[in-house]
N, C-alpha and C positions, 0 to 999 in steps of 0.2 A: 235367708237372709244373706246377702251379697258379701263378697270379700271386704270392700270398702266400710259396710255397716259392721261387719264383724271388729274390724280394727278400731273404729270409733267406740264400740261397745267396750273392747278391752284396754282402750286408752281411760275412758271414763272411769271404769272399776278401779284401774291403778290409781288415779287422781282421787279418787274417794277415799282410800285408805291412807292419804299423805298424813292426818294427823290423827290415825289410830291407833299409835304406838307400832307402828311396822315401820322397819327401818328402810326397804325399799320394796318396788313392786316391778314387776316387768311381766310381758306377755310371751310365752313359749308357744310354737306350733308343734302340733301333735298329730300323727296320722294313727286313725285307729286300726289295730290289729285283731286277729281272731281270738276270742276270748276276752277282750279288754272290757273293763265296765269303768263308768265315770267316776268311781269311788276309788277304784286303783288307780286310774290315771291321776286324780287329784293328789291322792297321797304320795305317789311316785313325785310328781312335780311341784310338791307344796301349794297346793291349790285347794279348793273346796268343791264340791259338787255344784252348790247352787253358781257359784260364781263361772263355772266352765258353762253351766246351761243357760245363763245370763248372756255371755260374752258371744254366745252362739246361736241363740233364739231357737234352743230346743224345746220342743213342746213334750216330749216323752223323754225323761231321764234314763228310761228303761229300754229306749231303743237309739243305737247308734250302730252305724254300719263300717265295716270293714272298708278301709280305704278312705274314709272321711277324715278331712282336716280340721282339727279343731285348735280353736284358740285358747290359751291356758294361761289365765292370769296367776302370777306366783308372788309369793310373798316371804319375807323374812322377817321374822320380829326382832325387835331393839335387844340386844343383848344375848342373841342365839347365832350360833355359827350356821351356815349353809353347810350341809353334809354332801 
């Protein structure tokens, strides 16, 4: 998936949550480090594995590569503070 397609996918995911009880949505860029998992990245950046997979066109969530740049949709629920 090319960079423009990833940006469009991240924007589409962000707009999809506009009326779902989410106060705000954005996308971060994350560079995969040795030992990272999508679950850990999602937890750290307030996202979900499923949304990271969709935003980046990942075919196998268990296979990410060190140095790979991922677009990570981020969400903050209404009434919750960003930590």
